[in-house]
A tleap script that builds the chain and sets N, CA, C and O, in Angstrom:
source leaprc.protein.ff14SB
mol = sequence {
  NMET THR LEU ASN ASN ASP GLU LYS GLY TRP
  GLU LEU ALA ILE GLY THR TYR PRO GLY ILE
  LEU PHE GLY ILE ARG THR TYR GLN GLU GLU
  THR PHE ASP THR HIE VAL LEU TYR LEU PRO
  PHE VAL ASN VAL ILE PHE THR ILE ASP CLYS
}
set mol.1.N position { 5.995 7.769 -6.137 }
set mol.1.CA position { 6.397 8.474 -7.335 }
set mol.1.C position { 5.577 9.747 -7.426 }
set mol.1.O position { 4.411 9.689 -7.816 }
set mol.2.N position { 6.132 10.871 -7.086 }
set mol.2.CA position { 5.454 12.152 -7.181 }
set mol.2.C position { 6.201 13.019 -8.171 }
set mol.2.O position { 7.411 13.208 -8.047 }
set mol.3.N position { 5.482 13.553 -9.164 }
set mol.3.CA position { 6.120 14.347 -10.198 }
set mol.3.C position { 6.292 15.802 -9.786 }
set mol.3.O position { 7.360 16.378 -9.991 }
set mol.4.N position { 5.254 16.406 -9.207 }
set mol.4.CA position { 5.358 17.748 -8.653 }
set mol.4.C position { 4.281 17.923 -7.592 }
set mol.4.O position { 3.522 16.991 -7.325 }
set mol.5.N position { 4.202 19.090 -6.989 }
set mol.5.CA position { 3.280 19.298 -5.878 }
set mol.5.C position { 1.812 19.281 -6.298 }
set mol.5.O position { 0.945 19.038 -5.458 }
set mol.6.N position { 1.505 19.533 -7.586 }
set mol.6.CA position { 0.123 19.587 -8.058 }
set mol.6.C position { -0.444 18.213 -8.373 }
set mol.6.O position { -1.663 18.059 -8.444 }
set mol.7.N position { 0.393 17.226 -8.562 }
set mol.7.CA position { -0.064 15.898 -8.949 }
set mol.7.C position { -0.001 14.944 -7.763 }
set mol.7.O position { 0.863 15.053 -6.892 }
set mol.8.N position { -0.943 14.010 -7.758 }
set mol.8.CA position { -0.948 12.984 -6.718 }
set mol.8.C position { 0.039 11.889 -7.095 }
set mol.8.O position { 0.166 11.532 -8.266 }
set mol.9.N position { 0.736 11.358 -6.096 }
set mol.9.CA position { 1.708 10.301 -6.332 }
set mol.9.C position { 1.185 8.961 -5.847 }
set mol.9.O position { 0.166 8.878 -5.162 }
set mol.10.N position { 1.905 7.921 -6.217 }
set mol.10.CA position { 1.545 6.584 -5.790 }
set mol.10.C position { 2.806 5.742 -5.683 }
set mol.10.O position { 3.855 6.091 -6.224 }
set mol.11.N position { 2.683 4.629 -4.976 }
set mol.11.CA position { 3.807 3.712 -4.791 }
set mol.11.C position { 3.259 2.291 -4.728 }
set mol.11.O position { 2.222 2.040 -4.114 }
set mol.12.N position { 3.958 1.382 -5.358 }
set mol.12.CA position { 3.619 -0.035 -5.326 }
set mol.12.C position { 4.818 -0.776 -4.759 }
set mol.12.O position { 5.939 -0.608 -5.240 }
set mol.13.N position { 4.587 -1.601 -3.732 }
set mol.13.CA position { 5.685 -2.321 -3.085 }
set mol.13.C position { 5.246 -3.747 -2.777 }
set mol.13.O position { 4.055 -4.036 -2.663 }
set mol.14.N position { 6.225 -4.625 -2.646 }
set mol.14.CA position { 5.984 -6.021 -2.287 }
set mol.14.C position { 6.842 -6.332 -1.073 }
set mol.14.O position { 8.018 -5.971 -1.018 }
set mol.15.N position { 6.244 -7.004 -0.106 }
set mol.15.CA position { 6.980 -7.342 1.107 }
set mol.15.C position { 6.653 -8.748 1.565 }
set mol.15.O position { 5.848 -9.446 0.948 }
set mol.16.N position { 7.280 -9.152 2.644 }
set mol.16.CA position { 7.026 -10.463 3.235 }
set mol.16.C position { 6.673 -10.278 4.704 }
set mol.16.O position { 6.985 -9.255 5.312 }
set mol.17.N position { 6.018 -11.288 5.258 }
set mol.17.CA position { 5.682 -11.297 6.671 }
set mol.17.C position { 5.624 -12.747 7.128 }
set mol.17.O position { 5.410 -13.636 6.304 }
set mol.18.N position { 5.806 -13.009 8.406 }
set mol.18.CA position { 5.741 -14.385 8.894 }
set mol.18.C position { 4.287 -14.803 9.132 }
set mol.18.O position { 3.589 -14.194 9.944 }
set mol.19.N position { 3.841 -15.823 8.437 }
set mol.19.CA position { 2.493 -16.320 8.676 }
set mol.19.C position { 1.703 -16.533 7.404 }
set mol.19.O position { 2.170 -16.242 6.303 }
set mol.20.N position { 0.494 -17.048 7.579 }
set mol.20.CA position { -0.395 -17.325 6.456 }
set mol.20.C position { -1.659 -16.506 6.660 }
set mol.20.O position { -2.360 -16.665 7.659 }
set mol.21.N position { -1.941 -15.632 5.708 }
set mol.21.CA position { -3.091 -14.753 5.821 }
set mol.21.C position { -3.610 -14.450 4.432 }
set mol.21.O position { -2.823 -14.262 3.504 }
set mol.22.N position { -4.940 -14.398 4.273 }
set mol.22.CA position { -5.573 -14.003 3.026 }
set mol.22.C position { -6.461 -12.806 3.327 }
set mol.22.O position { -7.237 -12.848 4.281 }
set mol.23.N position { -6.368 -11.737 2.537 }
set mol.23.CA position { -7.269 -10.614 2.748 }
set mol.23.C position { -6.734 -9.309 2.205 }
set mol.23.O position { -5.618 -9.228 1.693 }
set mol.24.N position { -7.573 -8.281 2.335 }
set mol.24.CA position { -7.236 -6.934 1.898 }
set mol.24.C position { -7.565 -5.985 3.048 }
set mol.24.O position { -8.572 -6.155 3.735 }
set mol.25.N position { -6.709 -4.985 3.249 }
set mol.25.CA position { -6.953 -3.993 4.297 }
set mol.25.C position { -6.505 -2.623 3.803 }
set mol.25.O position { -5.530 -2.510 3.060 }
set mol.26.N position { -7.224 -1.585 4.220 }
set mol.26.CA position { -6.880 -0.207 3.889 }
set mol.26.C position { -6.499 0.527 5.164 }
set mol.26.O position { -7.220 0.480 6.161 }
set mol.27.N position { -5.364 1.203 5.121 }
set mol.27.CA position { -4.905 2.040 6.214 }
set mol.27.C position { -5.058 3.487 5.758 }
set mol.27.O position { -4.426 3.885 4.779 }
set mol.28.N position { -5.882 4.285 6.444 }
set mol.28.CA position { -6.115 5.672 6.054 }
set mol.28.C position { -5.340 6.605 6.970 }
set mol.28.O position { -5.523 6.599 8.187 }
set mol.29.N position { -4.486 7.396 6.373 }
set mol.29.CA position { -3.707 8.404 7.090 }
set mol.29.C position { -4.168 9.782 6.623 }
set mol.29.O position { -5.009 9.895 5.732 }
set mol.30.N position { -3.616 10.813 7.224 }
set mol.30.CA position { -4.029 12.168 6.898 }
set mol.30.C position { -3.654 12.572 5.473 }
set mol.30.O position { -4.425 13.268 4.813 }
set mol.31.N position { -2.497 12.153 4.992 }
set mol.31.CA position { -2.035 12.593 3.666 }
set mol.31.C position { -1.990 11.480 2.623 }
set mol.31.O position { -1.695 11.754 1.460 }
set mol.32.N position { -2.274 10.223 3.006 }
set mol.32.CA position { -2.234 9.129 2.048 }
set mol.32.C position { -3.090 7.969 2.520 }
set mol.32.O position { -3.409 7.859 3.704 }
set mol.33.N position { -3.462 7.100 1.581 }
set mol.33.CA position { -4.159 5.842 1.869 }
set mol.33.C position { -3.267 4.702 1.407 }
set mol.33.O position { -2.633 4.786 0.355 }
set mol.34.N position { -3.221 3.638 2.196 }
set mol.34.CA position { -2.441 2.460 1.842 }
set mol.34.C position { -3.376 1.262 1.778 }
set mol.34.O position { -4.077 0.960 2.744 }
set mol.35.N position { -3.384 0.585 0.642 }
set mol.35.CA position { -4.179 -0.623 0.446 }
set mol.35.C position { -3.210 -1.801 0.408 }
set mol.35.O position { -2.233 -1.782 -0.341 }
set mol.36.N position { -3.481 -2.827 1.215 }
set mol.36.CA position { -2.569 -3.963 1.328 }
set mol.36.C position { -3.322 -5.244 0.997 }
set mol.36.O position { -4.379 -5.516 1.565 }
set mol.37.N position { -2.774 -6.027 0.078 }
set mol.37.CA position { -3.284 -7.350 -0.263 }
set mol.37.C position { -2.375 -8.366 0.408 }
set mol.37.O position { -1.176 -8.414 0.135 }
set mol.38.N position { -2.959 -9.187 1.298 }
set mol.38.CA position { -2.194 -10.194 2.027 }
set mol.38.C position { -2.406 -11.562 1.387 }
set mol.38.O position { -3.539 -12.018 1.237 }
set mol.39.N position { -1.322 -12.201 1.017 }
set mol.39.CA position { -1.286 -13.572 0.530 }
set mol.39.C position { -0.338 -14.336 1.451 }
set mol.39.O position { 0.416 -13.703 2.189 }
set mol.40.N position { -0.344 -15.665 1.438 }
set mol.40.CA position { 0.561 -16.389 2.338 }
set mol.40.C position { 2.021 -15.947 2.165 }
set mol.40.O position { 2.606 -16.102 1.093 }
set mol.41.N position { 2.584 -15.407 3.218 }
set mol.41.CA position { 3.984 -14.991 3.323 }
set mol.41.C position { 4.350 -13.753 2.501 }
set mol.41.O position { 5.484 -13.283 2.595 }
set mol.42.N position { 3.418 -13.202 1.691 }
set mol.42.CA position { 3.712 -12.063 0.816 }
set mol.42.C position { 2.590 -11.043 0.937 }
set mol.42.O position { 1.418 -11.406 1.040 }
set mol.43.N position { 2.959 -9.748 0.926 }
set mol.43.CA position { 1.942 -8.710 0.847 }
set mol.43.C position { 2.292 -7.731 -0.263 }
set mol.43.O position { 3.463 -7.441 -0.508 }
set mol.44.N position { 1.263 -7.228 -0.926 }
set mol.44.CA position { 1.393 -6.247 -1.992 }
set mol.44.C position { 0.800 -4.950 -1.456 }
set mol.44.O position { -0.355 -4.919 -1.029 }
set mol.45.N position { 1.596 -3.872 -1.478 }
set mol.45.CA position { 1.215 -2.608 -0.860 }
set mol.45.C position { 1.079 -1.540 -1.934 }
set mol.45.O position { 2.006 -1.308 -2.711 }
set mol.46.N position { -0.085 -0.888 -1.976 }
set mol.46.CA position { -0.349 0.197 -2.938 }
set mol.46.C position { -0.704 1.437 -2.139 }
set mol.46.O position { -1.719 1.462 -1.443 }
set mol.47.N position { 0.133 2.472 -2.235 }
set mol.47.CA position { -0.041 3.712 -1.484 }
set mol.47.C position { -0.374 4.840 -2.445 }
set mol.47.O position { 0.286 5.004 -3.471 }
set mol.48.N position { -1.416 5.630 -2.107 }
set mol.48.CA position { -1.861 6.739 -2.938 }
set mol.48.C position { -1.909 8.011 -2.090 }
set mol.48.O position { -2.466 8.008 -0.992 }
set mol.49.N position { -1.325 9.095 -2.603 }
set mol.49.CA position { -1.417 10.392 -1.940 }
set mol.49.C position { -2.828 10.928 -2.044 }
set mol.49.O position { -3.520 10.683 -3.032 }
set mol.50.N position { -3.259 11.663 -1.024 }
set mol.50.CA position { -4.595 12.289 -1.058 }
set mol.50.C position { -4.519 13.642 -1.718 }
set mol.50.O position { -5.535 14.326 -1.843 }
savepdb mol mol.pdb
quit
């Protein structure tokens, strides 16, 4: 969700994956960071623009 070029945007998403995992991981890219919370069969993804 980005309102204009001057403001930072963010996105919240929920997904599934095969397997059982508990934990949190951050993926750092050049223009955004993605934080992922892993629960059994479900992950919650929070992405923030830099």
